[in-house]
Structure formats: C-alpha cells, structure tokens
C-alpha positions, 0 to 999 in steps of 0.5 A: 500500500505504501509503495504507491506513495512513490507516485507523489515523489514530485511533492516529496522527493524521498518518497521515490525510495518506496519503489525499492523492493529492498527497502520495502523488504526490510521495512516489511520484516521490521513491521511484522516483528514490531506487530508481533512483539507488541500484540503478543502479550495482549493476544496470549492473555486473551487466549488464556482468558478464553481457556484456549489451552492446548489439548494433549494425548493421554499417557495411555496413548504416548507413554513417557512423552506425556510426563515430559510434556506435563508442564505444557497443559495450561499453555494457550494455543492458536498463537498462529493468529498472532503470526497471521496478523503480523504477516498480513499487516506488514504485507498490506503496508509494504507489498504491491498487491499484484497477482502473486501477492494476492494469491499468496494471501488467499492461500495463507488466509484460507489455511489459517481459517482451516487451522483455526477451525481445527484448533477450535474443535480441539479446545471446545471438545477438550481432545486432540482430534479436531476436524477430520482428515477428510474435511482438511483434504476437501478444504485444501482441494478447494483452495488449490482449485481456486488458486489454479483457476485464478493463476491460469486466468490472470494475464500476468501469471498464465504464461508462467504458472504451467512451467515446471523447473527442476533443481540443477537443470538450467532450462525449463523441464515442462513448458506447459503442464496440463491442467490436471497435472498442474492441480495435482502438483500444486495440491501435493506441494500445498498439502505436503508442506502444510502437513510437514510443518504441522508434524514438526510443531511438537516442541517449543520453538521448533517449527517456527525456528525452522520456518524462519530459515526457509522463509529467508531462503525463499526471500532470496529466491523470490528476489532473484526470480523477479530480477531479470539480470540476476535471473538470467545470470543464474539461469533461472526463470524470470517472472515479472512482479514475483519479487513482491513475494520477497516482502511476504517472506521478510514478513514471515521472518519478522513475524516468526522472530516475534512469535519465537520470543513467546514460543521459546522454551518454556513456551507462553503460547503454541501456534497450533494448526492455525499457524502450522497449516497456514505457514506450510501453505504459504511457503508452499505457494511461494515455492510454487510461484517462484518455480522452486517447489522441488527445491523445497525438498532440500530447503525444508529438509527438516520438514521432510525428515519429520514427515518421512519419519512418520511415514516410515514408522506407520509403514513399518508398524503396519507391514512388520508390526515393529517400530523403527523409532521410539516415537514419530515424528522424529523429534519425539524419538530424540526426546525419549532417548533422553535429549533435553527439549532445548537440545532437540530444538537447537540441533534441529535449527542447525540442521535446518540452516544447513538444509537451507544453505544447501537449497540456496546453493542449487541456484548456482549449481546448474 
C-alpha cells in the first residue's frame, strides 16, 4: 500500500525510495516483528482468558512423552493468529498487491481459517482430534482449485504458472503442464508442506525456528526470480512482479522472530494448526510461484525428515508390526532417548540452516 506513495515523489522527493523492493523488504520484516512483539502479550492473555489451552494425548496413548510434556497443559494455543496478523499487516503496508501477492494471501488466509477451525474443535471438545482428515483434504482441494483457476486466468501469471523447473537443470523441464497435472502438483506441494510443518510443531520453538530459515531462503529466491539480470545470470526463470513475494517472506521472518520470543522454551503460547497449516501453505505457494517447489525438498529438509519419519514408522508398524523409532515424528524419538527439549530444538535449527544453505546453493549449481 505504501509503495504507491512513490507516485507523489514530485511533492516529496524521498518518497521515490518506496519503489525499492529492498527497502520495502526490510521495512516489511521490521513491521511484522514490531506487530508481533507488541500484540503478543495482549493476544496470549486473551487466549488464556478464553481457556484456549492446548489439548494433549493421554499417557495411555504416548507413554513417557506425556510426563515430559506435563508442564505444557495450561499453555494457550492458536498463537498462529498472532503470526497471521503480523504477516498480513506488514504485507498490506509494504507489498504491491499484484497477482502473486494476492494469491499468496488467499492461500495463507484460507489455511489459517482451516487451522483455526481445527484448533477450535480441539479446545471446545477438550481432545486432540479436531476436524477430520477428510474435511482438511476437501478444504485444501478447494483452495488449490481456486488458486489454479485464478493463476491460469490472470494475464500476468498464465504464461508462467504451467512451467515446471527442476533443481540443477538450467532450462525449463515442462513448458506447459496440463491442467490436471498442474492441480495435482500444486495440491501435493500445498498439502505436503502444510502437513510437514504441522508434524514438526511438537516442541517449543521448533517449527517456527525452522520456518524462519526457509522463509529467508525463499526471500532470496523470490528476489532473484523477479530480477531479470540476476535471473538470467543464474539461469533461472524470470517472472515479472514475483519479487513482491520477497516482502511476504521478510514478513514471515519478522513475524516468526516475534512469535519465537513467546514460543521459546518454556513456551507462553503454541501456534497450533492455525499457524502450522497456514505457514506450510504459504511457503508452499511461494515455492510454487517462484518455480522452486522441488527445491523445497532440500530447503525444508527438516520438514521432510519429520514427515518421512512418520511415514516410515506407520509403514513399518503396519507391514512388520515393529517400530523403527521410539516415537514419530522424529523429534519425539530424540526426546525419549533422553535429549533435553532445548537440545532437540537447537540441533534441529542447525540442521535446518544447513538444509537451507544447501537449497540456496542449487541456484548456482546448474
């Protein structure tokens, strides 16, 4: 919104600086950080007053883990609302509302509503089940359909949305995916990323800390993709206007840092599905629109590791009757091995940073 003030530089010269994506990226991240930090205490108090406490599985279900997490029982959830207000507020202030920004916000808000509904179902029923998996898939499918239809029918995005780019290849692999493949591909990206972050959100600060490193990398990728000189140099796709997604990524970083202030161990608030499903979807759609969805497998290596541990655990138990890990997702495995929660989180943050840098390196390795 504030970027449009650059049109009045003839009245006040410095307003022309608002054309700079770099400046607006810094301001967007700072604004999100400020909003989250200032609203945090009020929102946590409000969530606690409404008795929106996180529901946990019983000792019969998770055994020793219930004892390890017994001190978390009165901690409020739905902290994803704080992240949402920070990201949306900063985006509206500093980003130009083109097709890429609009679609990103649509996906993010749609999955925020789904996550909020899921969290509210849990706290109102006082159990950890929430809405059914079938309902979530239907909601995510409808979100995907609307997203594809908007992108395909918009003149600014229609010629780019069907392209498939693969890491380490310097040319586009598929120039125009058919609509059915486009839907299936985006659906897998959105569902995979949102559910993977949801699985990672099991200990204080883990999911949001890893999301910050992923958002930082995609800020760089979005900027490079929207800058013709840099895109040509790196042999990646050039998409006009997509550089505005850099501001959203910066807002994610700022909002994430503010939320981490309150979510660090011992957490004062949990993000819940309101935060994890929505953040995963936002990262997924940005990866898709910058033509870097497959790079997310590397950049978000921690999320892939968490999701794969669940798949392996379930597959092994159903096929052999034996478990590979003490508990899945894998961060619980290390907790049950005796690692302190803070040690698990910091070590996973380190791995997340390494994965993020490895993913960033693919921009040059072509």
